[in-house]
SEMARRO-406108 format. One record per residue (C-alpha): residue number from 1; x, y, z. Coordinates in steps of 0.1 Angstrom, whole numbers. Layout:
+-----+-------+-------+-------+
! num !    xx !    yy !    zz !
+-----+-------+-------+-------+
! NUM !     X !     Y !     Z !
...
+-----+-------+-------+-------+
This chain:
+-----+-------+-------+-------+
! num !    xx !    yy !    zz !
+-----+-------+-------+-------+
!   1 !  1056 !   -45 !  2294 !
!   2 !  1079 !   -68 !  2274 !
!   3 !  1113 !   -72 !  2291 !
!   4 !  1132 !   -65 !  2259 !
!   5 !  1151 !   -36 !  2275 !
!   6 !  1164 !   -60 !  2302 !
!   7 !  1186 !   -77 !  2276 !
!   8 !  1219 !   -58 !  2278 !
!   9 !  1225 !   -52 !  2241 !
!  10 !  1188 !   -43 !  2236 !
!  11 !  1184 !   -18 !  2264 !
!  12 !  1175 !    10 !  2240 !
!  13 !  1142 !    -7 !  2231 !
!  14 !  1110 !    -5 !  2251 !
!  15 !  1079 !   -24 !  2241 !
!  16 !  1045 !   -32 !  2256 !
!  17 !  1018 !   -55 !  2245 !
!  18 !   981 !   -57 !  2254 !
!  19 !   954 !   -83 !  2246 !
!  20 !   917 !   -80 !  2253 !
!  21 !   888 !  -103 !  2245 !
!  22 !   851 !  -100 !  2245 !
!  23 !   822 !  -125 !  2244 !
!  24 !   785 !  -119 !  2238 !
!  25 !   756 !  -144 !  2239 !
!  26 !   722 !  -132 !  2228 !
!  27 !   689 !  -150 !  2229 !
!  28 !   668 !  -146 !  2197 !
!  29 !   630 !  -150 !  2193 !
!  30 !   614 !  -171 !  2220 !
!  31 !   585 !  -180 !  2197 !
!  32 !   583 !  -218 !  2204 !
!  33 !   571 !  -225 !  2168 !
!  34 !   604 !  -213 !  2153 !
!  35 !   629 !  -211 !  2181 !
!  36 !   644 !  -245 !  2172 !
!  37 !   650 !  -233 !  2136 !
!  38 !   666 !  -199 !  2146 !
!  39 !   688 !  -206 !  2176 !
!  40 !   708 !  -180 !  2196 !
!  41 !   737 !  -157 !  2186 !
!  42 !   772 !  -159 !  2199 !
!  43 !   798 !  -133 !  2191 !
!  44 !   834 !  -127 !  2202 !
!  45 !   862 !  -103 !  2195 !
!  46 !   899 !   -98 !  2204 !
!  47 !   922 !   -69 !  2202 !
!  48 !   960 !   -69 !  2200 !
!  49 !   981 !   -38 !  2207 !
!  50 !  1018 !   -35 !  2206 !
!  51 !  1039 !    -4 !  2210 !
!  52 !  1076 !    -1 !  2206 !
!  53 !  1099 !    28 !  2213 !
!  54 !  1136 !    28 !  2201 !
!  55 !  1159 !    53 !  2218 !
!  56 !  1186 !    56 !  2191 !
!  57 !  1207 !    81 !  2213 !
!  58 !  1211 !    53 !  2238 !
!  59 !  1220 !    29 !  2209 !
!  60 !  1247 !    52 !  2196 !
!  61 !  1262 !    55 !  2231 !
!  62 !  1262 !    18 !  2234 !
!  63 !  1283 !    15 !  2203 !
!  64 !  1307 !    41 !  2217 !
!  65 !  1311 !    61 !  2184 !
!  66 !  1313 !    93 !  2204 !
!  67 !  1348 !    84 !  2215 !
!  68 !  1360 !    92 !  2180 !
!  69 !  1353 !   129 !  2187 !
!  70 !  1376 !   131 !  2218 !
!  71 !  1412 !   141 !  2218 !
!  72 !  1438 !   119 !  2234 !
!  73 !  1438 !   139 !  2266 !
!  74 !  1400 !   137 !  2268 !
!  75 !  1400 !   100 !  2262 !
!  76 !  1424 !    96 !  2292 !
!  77 !  1400 !   116 !  2314 !
!  78 !  1370 !    95 !  2303 !
!  79 !  1388 !    62 !  2309 !
!  80 !  1370 !    43 !  2335 !
!  81 !  1341 !    68 !  2337 !
!  82 !  1305 !    57 !  2333 !
!  83 !  1275 !    77 !  2322 !
!  84 !  1239 !    71 !  2332 !
!  85 !  1229 !    35 !  2330 !
!  86 !  1265 !    23 !  2328 !
!  87 !  1269 !    37 !  2293 !
!  88 !  1300 !    55 !  2281 !
!  89 !  1300 !    93 !  2289 !
!  90 !  1291 !   117 !  2262 !
!  91 !  1316 !   142 !  2248 !
!  92 !  1296 !   170 !  2266 !
!  93 !  1309 !   158 !  2299 !
!  94 !  1344 !   167 !  2287 !
!  95 !  1357 !   202 !  2282 !
!  96 !  1356 !   210 !  2245 !
!  97 !  1363 !   247 !  2247 !
!  98 !  1392 !   244 !  2223 !
!  99 !  1385 !   248 !  2186 !
! 100 !  1382 !   216 !  2166 !
! 101 !  1406 !   209 !  2138 !
! 102 !  1393 !   206 !  2102 !
! 103 !  1395 !   169 !  2104 !
! 104 !  1375 !   168 !  2137 !
! 105 !  1349 !   192 !  2122 !
! 106 !  1344 !   169 !  2092 !
! 107 !  1343 !   138 !  2116 !
! 108 !  1318 !   155 !  2138 !
! 109 !  1296 !   166 !  2109 !
! 110 !  1296 !   130 !  2096 !
! 111 !  1288 !   117 !  2130 !
! 112 !  1259 !   141 !  2134 !
! 113 !  1245 !   130 !  2100 !
! 114 !  1249 !    93 !  2106 !
! 115 !  1233 !    96 !  2141 !
! 116 !  1205 !   120 !  2130 !
! 117 !  1177 !    95 !  2139 !
! 118 !  1171 !   101 !  2176 !
! 119 !  1139 !    82 !  2183 !
! 120 !  1115 !    58 !  2167 !
! 121 !  1080 !    47 !  2176 !
! 122 !  1062 !    18 !  2160 !
! 123 !  1027 !     8 !  2170 !
! 124 !  1004 !   -20 !  2156 !
! 125 !   968 !   -27 !  2166 !
! 126 !   945 !   -55 !  2153 !
! 127 !   909 !   -63 !  2160 !
! 128 !   892 !   -95 !  2150 !
! 129 !   857 !  -109 !  2156 !
! 130 !   833 !  -137 !  2148 !
! 131 !   795 !  -138 !  2148 !
! 132 !   776 !  -172 !  2147 !
! 133 !   738 !  -173 !  2144 !
! 134 !   719 !  -205 !  2149 !
! 135 !   737 !  -215 !  2182 !
! 136 !   714 !  -240 !  2201 !
! 137 !   732 !  -240 !  2235 !
! 138 !   724 !  -219 !  2265 !
! 139 !   749 !  -195 !  2281 !
! 140 !   771 !  -210 !  2308 !
! 141 !   804 !  -203 !  2327 !
! 142 !   831 !  -189 !  2303 !
! 143 !   803 !  -182 !  2278 !
! 144 !   794 !  -216 !  2265 !
! 145 !   808 !  -250 !  2253 !
! 146 !   838 !  -234 !  2236 !
! 147 !   860 !  -217 !  2262 !
! 148 !   886 !  -207 !  2236 !
! 149 !   858 !  -188 !  2217 !
! 150 !   848 !  -170 !  2248 !
! 151 !   885 !  -158 !  2252 !
! 152 !   886 !  -144 !  2217 !
! 153 !   898 !  -173 !  2196 !
! 154 !   894 !  -166 !  2158 !
! 155 !   896 !  -203 !  2147 !
! 156 !   865 !  -208 !  2126 !
! 157 !   838 !  -220 !  2150 !
! 158 !   813 !  -235 !  2125 !
! 159 !   828 !  -270 !  2120 !
! 160 !   834 !  -274 !  2157 !
! 161 !   799 !  -263 !  2166 !
! 162 !   784 !  -287 !  2140 !
! 163 !   804 !  -317 !  2152 !
! 164 !   795 !  -310 !  2188 !
! 165 !   758 !  -305 !  2181 !
! 166 !   758 !  -268 !  2191 !
! 167 !   739 !  -257 !  2160 !
! 168 !   702 !  -259 !  2153 !
! 169 !   688 !  -292 !  2141 !
! 170 !   693 !  -300 !  2104 !
! 171 !   664 !  -293 !  2080 !
! 172 !   651 !  -310 !  2049 !
! 173 !   657 !  -285 !  2022 !
! 174 !   627 !  -298 !  2002 !
! 175 !   601 !  -298 !  2030 !
! 176 !   610 !  -270 !  2054 !
! 177 !   614 !  -232 !  2055 !
! 178 !   648 !  -215 !  2058 !
! 179 !   652 !  -188 !  2083 !
! 180 !   681 !  -163 !  2077 !
! 181 !   712 !  -171 !  2098 !
! 182 !   746 !  -155 !  2092 !
! 183 !   782 !  -164 !  2100 !
! 184 !   805 !  -134 !  2097 !
! 185 !   842 !  -125 !  2105 !
! 186 !   856 !   -90 !  2109 !
! 187 !   892 !   -79 !  2107 !
! 188 !   909 !   -45 !  2113 !
! 189 !   945 !   -37 !  2115 !
! 190 !   965 !    -4 !  2118 !
! 191 !  1002 !     2 !  2115 !
! 192 !  1018 !    35 !  2126 !
! 193 !  1054 !    46 !  2127 !
! 194 !  1071 !    79 !  2136 !
! 195 !  1109 !    86 !  2135 !
! 196 !  1124 !   118 !  2149 !
! 197 !  1155 !   131 !  2131 !
! 198 !  1179 !   159 !  2140 !
! 199 !  1206 !   160 !  2114 !
! 200 !  1218 !   195 !  2127 !
! 201 !  1211 !   212 !  2160 !
! 202 !  1182 !   234 !  2149 !
! 203 !  1166 !   212 !  2123 !
! 204 !  1138 !   188 !  2135 !
! 205 !  1123 !   163 !  2111 !
! 206 !  1094 !   139 !  2119 !
! 207 !  1090 !   110 !  2095 !
! 208 !  1055 !    93 !  2097 !
! 209 !  1038 !    65 !  2079 !
! 210 !  1006 !    45 !  2085 !
! 211 !   985 !    18 !  2070 !
! 212 !   948 !     8 !  2077 !
! 213 !   929 !   -22 !  2064 !
! 214 !   895 !   -36 !  2072 !
! 215 !   879 !   -68 !  2059 !
! 216 !   844 !   -82 !  2066 !
! 217 !   834 !  -117 !  2055 !
! 218 !   798 !  -131 !  2057 !
! 219 !   781 !  -163 !  2047 !
! 220 !   746 !  -176 !  2052 !
! 221 !   744 !  -208 !  2074 !
! 222 !   721 !  -236 !  2064 !
! 223 !   723 !  -270 !  2082 !
! 224 !   711 !  -297 !  2058 !
! 225 !   698 !  -331 !  2068 !
! 226 !   722 !  -356 !  2051 !
! 227 !   713 !  -386 !  2073 !
! 228 !   740 !  -380 !  2099 !
! 229 !   733 !  -370 !  2135 !
! 230 !   740 !  -333 !  2133 !
! 231 !   736 !  -328 !  2095 !
! 232 !   760 !  -309 !  2072 !
! 233 !   767 !  -273 !  2064 !
! 234 !   757 !  -262 !  2029 !
! 235 !   790 !  -253 !  2013 !
! 236 !   775 !  -240 !  1980 !
! 237 !   763 !  -207 !  1996 !
! 238 !   783 !  -178 !  1983 !
! 239 !   808 !  -159 !  2006 !
! 240 !   806 !  -121 !  2006 !
! 241 !   837 !  -100 !  2013 !
! 242 !   839 !   -63 !  2017 !
! 243 !   867 !   -40 !  2030 !
! 244 !   887 !    -8 !  2028 !
! 245 !   923 !     0 !  2025 !
! 246 !   944 !    31 !  2031 !
! 247 !   982 !    37 !  2033 !
! 248 !  1006 !    66 !  2033 !
! 249 !  1020 !    71 !  1998 !
! 250 !  1042 !    94 !  1978 !
! 251 !  1035 !   114 !  1947 !
! 252 !  1065 !   137 !  1952 !
! 253 !  1081 !   131 !  1918 !
! 254 !  1050 !   144 !  1899 !
! 255 !  1038 !   171 !  1923 !
! 256 !  1050 !   200 !  1900 !
! 257 !  1043 !   182 !  1867 !
! 258 !  1016 !   195 !  1844 !
! 259 !   983 !   177 !  1849 !
! 260 !   976 !   172 !  1812 !
! 261 !  1010 !   156 !  1807 !
! 262 !  1003 !   132 !  1836 !
! 263 !   969 !   122 !  1823 !
! 264 !   984 !   115 !  1789 !
! 265 !  1009 !    92 !  1806 !
! 266 !   981 !    73 !  1822 !
! 267 !   965 !    68 !  1788 !
! 268 !   998 !    57 !  1773 !
! 269 !  1006 !    33 !  1801 !
! 270 !   974 !    13 !  1796 !
! 271 !   988 !    -7 !  1766 !
! 272 !  1021 !   -13 !  1784 !
! 273 !  1003 !   -26 !  1815 !
! 274 !   979 !   -48 !  1795 !
! 275 !  1007 !   -65 !  1776 !
! 276 !  1027 !   -70 !  1809 !
! 277 !   997 !   -87 !  1826 !
! 278 !   992 !  -109 !  1796 !
! 279 !  1029 !  -120 !  1796 !
! 280 !  1029 !  -126 !  1833 !
! 281 !   996 !  -146 !  1834 !
! 282 !  1005 !  -171 !  1807 !
! 283 !   969 !  -171 !  1794 !
! 284 !   963 !  -180 !  1758 !
! 285 !   947 !  -147 !  1749 !
! 286 !   950 !  -111 !  1761 !
! 287 !   917 !  -101 !  1775 !
! 288 !   931 !   -75 !  1799 !
! 289 !   911 !   -46 !  1784 !
! 290 !   928 !   -12 !  1786 !
! 291 !   897 !     3 !  1803 !
! 292 !   894 !   -26 !  1828 !
! 293 !   902 !   -23 !  1865 !
! 294 !   932 !   -46 !  1864 !
! 295 !   949 !   -23 !  1838 !
! 296 !   936 !    12 !  1848 !
! 297 !   946 !     9 !  1885 !
! 298 !   984 !     2 !  1880 !
! 299 !   985 !    27 !  1850 !
! 300 !   969 !    53 !  1873 !
! 301 !   994 !    46 !  1901 !
! 302 !  1024 !    45 !  1878 !
! 303 !  1015 !    78 !  1860 !
! 304 !  1008 !    99 !  1891 !
! 305 !  1034 !    83 !  1914 !
! 306 !  1062 !    86 !  1889 !
! 307 !  1067 !    48 !  1886 !
! 308 !  1079 !    26 !  1857 !
! 309 !  1048 !     8 !  1842 !
! 310 !  1069 !   -23 !  1838 !
! 311 !  1078 !   -24 !  1875 !
! 312 !  1048 !    -9 !  1893 !
! 313 !  1029 !   -32 !  1916 !
! 314 !   998 !   -44 !  1898 !
! 315 !   980 !   -56 !  1930 !
! 316 !   953 !   -38 !  1949 !
! 317 !   972 !   -35 !  1983 !
! 318 !  1006 !   -23 !  1994 !
! 319 !  1026 !   -39 !  2022 !
! 320 !  1049 !   -10 !  2034 !
! 321 !  1035 !    25 !  2041 !
! 322 !  1057 !    51 !  2024 !
! 323 !  1070 !    78 !  2048 !
! 324 !  1057 !   114 !  2049 !
! 325 !  1073 !   142 !  2068 !
! 326 !  1072 !   175 !  2086 !
! 327 !  1102 !   198 !  2090 !
! 328 !  1109 !   227 !  2113 !
! 329 !  1140 !   249 !  2113 !
! 330 !  1149 !   278 !  2137 !
! 331 !  1187 !   280 !  2131 !
! 332 !  1184 !   314 !  2115 !
! 333 !  1182 !   329 !  2150 !
! 334 !  1220 !   322 !  2153 !
! 335 !  1227 !   349 !  2127 !
! 336 !  1234 !   384 !  2141 !
! 337 !  1207 !   402 !  2120 !
! 338 !  1179 !   378 !  2131 !
! 339 !  1190 !   377 !  2167 !
! 340 !  1189 !   415 !  2168 !
! 341 !  1155 !   420 !  2152 !
! 342 !  1135 !   389 !  2160 !
! 343 !  1127 !   370 !  2192 !
! 344 !  1116 !   340 !  2171 !
! 345 !  1120 !   330 !  2135 !
! 346 !  1108 !   295 !  2124 !
! 347 !  1107 !   280 !  2089 !
! 348 !  1085 !   249 !  2085 !
! 349 !  1075 !   225 !  2057 !
! 350 !  1053 !   194 !  2055 !
! 351 !  1043 !   167 !  2030 !
! 352 !  1015 !   141 !  2033 !
! 353 !  1002 !   117 !  2007 !
! 354 !   978 !    87 !  2008 !
! 355 !   965 !    59 !  1986 !
! 356 !   929 !    48 !  1994 !
! 357 !   906 !    20 !  1982 !
! 358 !   871 !    25 !  1996 !
! 359 !   846 !    -3 !  1996 !
! 360 !   861 !   -32 !  1976 !
! 361 !   840 !   -64 !  1973 !
! 362 !   848 !   -99 !  1962 !
! 363 !   837 !  -109 !  1926 !
! 364 !   813 !  -138 !  1927 !
! 365 !   820 !  -143 !  1889 !
! 366 !   857 !  -148 !  1895 !
! 367 !   860 !  -185 !  1886 !
! 368 !   879 !  -205 !  1860 !
! 369 !   864 !  -205 !  1825 !
! 370 !   876 !  -241 !  1818 !
! 371 !   868 !  -256 !  1852 !
! 372 !   851 !  -234 !  1879 !
! 373 !   860 !  -259 !  1906 !
! 374 !   898 !  -256 !  1901 !
! 375 !   921 !  -227 !  1909 !
! 376 !   928 !  -201 !  1882 !
! 377 !   960 !  -207 !  1863 !
! 378 !   975 !  -204 !  1828 !
! 379 !   953 !  -233 !  1817 !
! 380 !   922 !  -222 !  1835 !
! 381 !   918 !  -184 !  1829 !
! 382 !   891 !  -164 !  1846 !
! 383 !   857 !  -160 !  1831 !
! 384 !   851 !  -131 !  1807 !
! 385 !   826 !  -103 !  1816 !
! 386 !   802 !   -86 !  1792 !
! 387 !   830 !   -63 !  1780 !
! 388 !   851 !   -94 !  1770 !
! 389 !   875 !   -86 !  1798 !
! 390 !   889 !  -110 !  1824 !
! 391 !   869 !  -109 !  1857 !
! 392 !   890 !   -95 !  1886 !
! 393 !   891 !  -112 !  1919 !
! 394 !   880 !   -81 !  1938 !
! 395 !   858 !   -53 !  1925 !
! 396 !   866 !   -17 !  1932 !
! 397 !   845 !    13 !  1923 !
! 398 !   873 !    39 !  1927 !
! 399 !   908 !    45 !  1939 !
! 400 !   920 !    78 !  1953 !
! 401 !   954 !    94 !  1955 !
! 402 !   959 !   125 !  1977 !
! 403 !   990 !   146 !  1983 !
! 404 !   994 !   179 !  2000 !
! 405 !  1021 !   203 !  2010 !
! 406 !  1008 !   215 !  2044 !
! 407 !  1026 !   237 !  2042 !
! 408 !  1049 !   239 !  2011 !
! 409 !  1067 !   267 !  2030 !
! 410 !  1057 !   286 !  2061 !
! 411 !  1076 !   314 !  2078 !
! 412 !  1065 !   324 !  2113 !
! 413 !  1083 !   353 !  2130 !
! 414 !  1080 !   374 !  2161 !
! 415 !  1099 !   407 !  2161 !
! 416 !  1112 !   424 !  2192 !
! 417 !  1090 !   455 !  2187 !
! 418 !  1058 !   434 !  2194 !
! 419 !  1051 !   428 !  2157 !
! 420 !  1045 !   393 !  2144 !
! 421 !  1044 !   381 !  2107 !
! 422 !  1033 !   349 !  2091 !
! 423 !  1035 !   337 !  2055 !
! 424 !  1024 !   304 !  2042 !
! 425 !  1019 !   286 !  2009 !
! 426 !   998 !   253 !  2006 !
! 427 !   993 !   230 !  1977 !
! 428 !   971 !   199 !  1974 !
! 429 !   958 !   174 !  1949 !
! 430 !   931 !   148 !  1950 !
! 431 !   928 !   123 !  1922 !
! 432 !   900 !    97 !  1920 !
! 433 !   901 !    70 !  1893 !
! 434 !   865 !    58 !  1887 !
! 435 !   865 !    23 !  1872 !
! 436 !   828 !    21 !  1865 !
! 437 !   829 !    48 !  1838 !
! 438 !   867 !    52 !  1832 !
! 439 !   870 !    88 !  1842 !
! 440 !   894 !   106 !  1864 !
! 441 !   883 !   133 !  1888 !
! 442 !   912 !   158 !  1893 !
! 443 !   910 !   184 !  1921 !
! 444 !   938 !   209 !  1926 !
! 445 !   942 !   236 !  1952 !
! 446 !   966 !   263 !  1960 !
! 447 !   964 !   287 !  1990 !
! 448 !   984 !   317 !  2000 !
! 449 !   982 !   330 !  2036 !
! 450 !   996 !   362 !  2050 !
! 451 !   993 !   371 !  2087 !
! 452 !  1001 !   402 !  2107 !
! 453 !   999 !   408 !  2144 !
! 454 !  1008 !   434 !  2170 !
! 455 !  1006 !   434 !  2208 !
! 456 !   999 !   466 !  2228 !
! 457 !  1014 !   459 !  2262 !
! 458 !   997 !   468 !  2296 !
! 459 !   968 !   488 !  2283 !
! 460 !   948 !   503 !  2312 !
! 461 !   910 !   503 !  2313 !
! 462 !   888 !   520 !  2340 !
! 463 !   854 !   505 !  2348 !
! 464 !   826 !   507 !  2373 !
! 465 !   813 !   473 !  2364 !
! 466 !   811 !   462 !  2401 !
! 467 !   797 !   496 !  2413 !
! 468 !   830 !   511 !  2423 !
! 469 !   857 !   525 !  2401 !
! 470 !   882 !   499 !  2392 !
! 471 !   913 !   499 !  2370 !
! 472 !   921 !   469 !  2348 !
! 473 !   953 !   464 !  2329 !
! 474 !   961 !   439 !  2302 !
! 475 !   975 !   433 !  2267 !
! 476 !   956 !   439 !  2235 !
! 477 !   965 !   413 !  2209 !
! 478 !   956 !   423 !  2173 !
! 479 !   958 !   398 !  2145 !
! 480 !   949 !   400 !  2108 !
! 481 !   950 !   371 !  2083 !
! 482 !   945 !   374 !  2045 !
! 483 !   942 !   343 !  2024 !
! 484 !   936 !   335 !  1988 !
! 485 !   927 !   299 !  1978 !
! 486 !   922 !   287 !  1942 !
! 487 !   904 !   253 !  1936 !
! 488 !   897 !   236 !  1903 !
! 489 !   879 !   203 !  1897 !
! 490 !   882 !   186 !  1863 !
! 491 !   867 !   154 !  1850 !
! 492 !   889 !   137 !  1825 !
! 493 !   875 !   108 !  1802 !
! 494 !   902 !    81 !  1797 !
! 495 !   888 !    70 !  1763 !
! 496 !   879 !   104 !  1749 !
! 497 !   895 !   138 !  1745 !
! 498 !   869 !   153 !  1768 !
! 499 !   881 !   172 !  1798 !
! 500 !   854 !   192 !  1816 !
! 501 !   856 !   217 !  1845 !
! 502 !   829 !   206 !  1869 !
! 503 !   837 !   228 !  1899 !
! 504 !   861 !   250 !  1917 !
! 505 !   863 !   285 !  1931 !
! 506 !   886 !   314 !  1940 !
! 507 !   881 !   323 !  1976 !
! 508 !   895 !   355 !  1991 !
! 509 !   893 !   359 !  2029 !
! 510 !   901 !   385 !  2055 !
! 511 !   900 !   377 !  2092 !
! 512 !   906 !   402 !  2119 !
! 513 !   906 !   396 !  2157 !
! 514 !   914 !   418 !  2187 !
! 515 !   917 !   402 !  2221 !
! 516 !   919 !   423 !  2253 !
! 517 !   929 !   402 !  2284 !
! 518 !   914 !   422 !  2312 !
! 519 !   924 !   397 !  2339 !
! 520 !   933 !   361 !  2344 !
! 521 !   896 !   353 !  2342 !
! 522 !   881 !   378 !  2318 !
! 523 !   889 !   383 !  2281 !
! 524 !   870 !   406 !  2257 !
! 525 !   874 !   401 !  2219 !
! 526 !   862 !   416 !  2187 !
! 527 !   862 !   397 !  2154 !
! 528 !   855 !   405 !  2117 !
! 529 !   854 !   380 !  2088 !
! 530 !   850 !   388 !  2052 !
! 531 !   848 !   361 !  2025 !
! 532 !   844 !   366 !  1987 !
! 533 !   842 !   336 !  1963 !
! 534 !   841 !   335 !  1925 !
! 535 !   832 !   301 !  1911 !
! 536 !   849 !   284 !  1881 !
! 537 !   816 !   274 !  1864 !
! 538 !   791 !   299 !  1851 !
! 539 !   761 !   283 !  1866 !
! 540 !   770 !   294 !  1901 !
! 541 !   769 !   331 !  1911 !
! 542 !   797 !   349 !  1930 !
! 543 !   791 !   350 !  1967 !
! 544 !   801 !   372 !  1996 !
! 545 !   798 !   367 !  2033 !
! 546 !   806 !   392 !  2061 !
! 547 !   802 !   386 !  2099 !
! 548 !   816 !   403 !  2129 !
! 549 !   809 !   408 !  2166 !
! 550 !   821 !   408 !  2202 !
! 551 !   829 !   380 !  2226 !
! 552 !   832 !   381 !  2264 !
! 553 !   848 !   351 !  2279 !
! 554 !   849 !   345 !  2317 !
! 555 !   869 !   316 !  2330 !
! 556 !   853 !   303 !  2362 !
! 557 !   885 !   285 !  2371 !
! 558 !   905 !   317 !  2373 !
! 559 !   936 !   303 !  2356 !
+-----+-------+-------+-------+
């Protein structure tokens, strides 16, 4: 535990940090004819975890803003009083039975809004690792010659191992065989945050965001005889990098926009992005092709995220995860009608979106066309590929944007006469930009759900299951759900007016269950499911599935 909360003005923050390290030494082939050319394997890893919780209620009390809500007489009563932890007392400790004036009501409403953030949680985790093959030393205390490596250090071990003679003997590249040996590094990091908001008493909002990135780097190891004692590492061997990236995103500004209009924007933005990249690069010629990855990716993100193509980030990764949210409101129960007819009435809403890059790799052809040994700049532009387009530093097969209202709106109610009702609407989009063939896969779905339930209280049931007559009593819980989901998949060609429907279906479903709780240990249930689907393409026939049955569940724990 980090002692941040022990600092008086930071007592509202709690944080903890954890570090773990792993080390592994493995012997390889013991064939004496090749063991000196292969060596052993050493591998390490470390993990960092940090979690932080911010209690904003405590922070607001520390600032003493609540005193503004008190009358003069209440301030006199609170003078000298202390709340928990030595903080000022809250207004609830003072009698507030008197009606507030209009000014106080406005002040209190403003205070509630400004202090709506109640709690925040931020967590970050990171995992790193190294693998070195061709290690000539034996295992010893703390893992080997390099104690820091055994404790998870991620400083590149190759040069230190070479200078200390820990690698296999150097070879003559012209007169000896090469046995495969690899050096690799792995990296994983994840950032999560959650903030709880309560702008009014019965409204709860959770704000969430996350980001995940992985990266793997590998390179073959070859120790060449250069006349020195321990030889030299061959630096001409190519380095391979792969990885994945995902972060919370937002496509809210285009969620109700026509898909054809958004796709046309993507096509129009290509020329704008191409000219922008040319201006910013300073290269002598514009070889940022409109169907190239460097142009299509920012055009895709700008069109479907509602961004300005002149300002959208043209890079592959994003630094800050954009917040998503869930919302829950039960304040309608304060109204007389709802209080009289319902025991519970909740309205909820949620939105989630993500941006994902799966399986990117480094481009071995990304070198300067004027001088491959120098960094790429205005005077040393990248090499051109077969399509006469600048080579990108990283190659990506596809990028995916997903957003979903889960739900767009949901109403869940329980009536005082044992009826329960549920209505829900969901919407989702999945958009995948394929850079290999310049096509966009557009999947849209809408689902409507209606549920109805009823509880028969204390239903008696006579049985001779144990040999003698016995009377059981329990509730029968009936529930029926009807749903209609419509999916449609289109493939849109960026360079052609050719949009094809490649999949999709309209799925109608009825689910019915009846549960009879005979005792604390025994429950009998009946279920019936009926699904009918009609596909959007003519090559697939309509389908129907029906199943039903009984379940008997006995809880051996008796609880």
